[in-house]
N, C-alpha and C positions, 0 to 999 in steps of 0.2 A: 389594815390600820397602819397609819404612818408612824414612824418612830418619833417625830418631832412634836406630835400632838398628844396631850393627855386624853384619857378616856372620855371625860366630859366634853372636850373639844370635838371629838369625833361624833359623839352622840348628838350634840347640839348642831353641829355642822350638817350631818345627814338629815336630821329632822327638819332643819330650816331649809335645806335644799329641797326636801319633799314639799314643804309648804310653798316655797317659791314656784316649783314646778306645778303645783296644784293651782295656784293663782293664775299662772300663765296658761295652763290647760283650760281653766274655767273661762278666761277671756276669749281664747281661741274657739272653744266650743260654743260659746254664746254667739260669737260672730258667725261661725259656720251655721249654727241653728237659724239665725236670722236670714242669712243669704240663701241657704238651702230651701227654707220655707217660702221665701219670696220667689225663688226661681221655679219651684215645683208646684206651689199652691197647696202643699201639704198642711192641713190644719189641725188634725187631732194632736192634742198636747197633754194627754193624761199621764204619759210615762216620761217622755223627754220634754222638759219645759225649763223655764228660767230657774225656778226654785230647786228642782231636782238636780240641775247641773251645778248650781252654786253650792249646795250643801253636799251632795254626794261626791262630787269631784274633790272638794277640799278635804273631806273626811278620808276619802280613799287615799289621797296623796300623803296625808299624815301617816297613815298605816304603811304606805309604800316607803316612806322615809325610815320607819322603824325596821322594815324588812331590809332596807339598804344597810342600815347600821348593823343588823345581825349578820348580813353577808360579809361586811368588812371585818367585823370583829371575830367571827368564828370560822370563816372559810378562807383557805388560801386562794388567791386570785378572786377575791370577793367581788370586785368590779365586773369581771368577766362573767362570773356565775350570775350575778344580779341582772346584767344585760341579757344573758341567755334566757333566764327565767321569764323576764318580762317580754322578751321577743316571742317566746313560745306561748305565753298567755295571750298576747295580742293575736297571734295567728290562730290559736284555738278559738278565741272569741269571735274572730271574723268567720271562721268556718261554721261555728255554731249559729251565727246570724242567718245562714242559709235556711235553717229550720224554723226560724221565728215566724209565727202566724199571728199577726196583729189584727187582721180584719178579713172578712169574707170578700171584700172588694179588692180585686187584684191590684188595681192602681194604688190604693191606699197602702196595701201590704208591701208593694214594691218601694213606694216612697219611704215608708217607715224603715225598711231594711237599709235603704241608702243613707238615711239620717243616722241610724244606729251604727252602721259601718264607719261613717265619717267620724263620729264621736270616738269610737273604739280606736281608730287609726291615730287620731290626735292624742288621745290619752296614752296610747302605746309609745308614740314618739316622745312624749314628755317624760315618761317613765324611763325609757332606754337612754335618754339624754342626761339623766341625773348624774351619773358618774363623771361625765364631761364637765358639767357645771361645777360639781363638788371639787374637782381637781383644778379648776381654772383659777389662777391666782387673782385676777381682777374681780371675779365673782366673789371669791372668799373675802377679799379686802373691802369691797364696796357694797356688797349685798348682805352677806351673812357675817 
């Protein structure tokens, strides 16, 4: 937490940074979803689809904004700890993707793993980038 900001400023700043990162992540994931499906011909959309991306990503990033606030408030070097946590979560999720079994069809299963891995990487980058955004003067002045 910085000395020049009151507690409410840090809370609202981290929460709004999470919301912004969620919006950006949603738009990037939707674009990736469209491009990936067009390139691979992957059709099943029961799990990763427009609705799940819009709602899940934005809810997730509100929660990530709260985690970021807790890291800044209660941990020394909160930015570094936050980035390390979400880098590790991203790597863990990517490793866990190897064990995902979506379909008995090998091609569908492989395409789903590719789509899921892409979404995980995008969201991981958005989460790890939050401290950079939060401390950027232009972002704080013009966005939050």
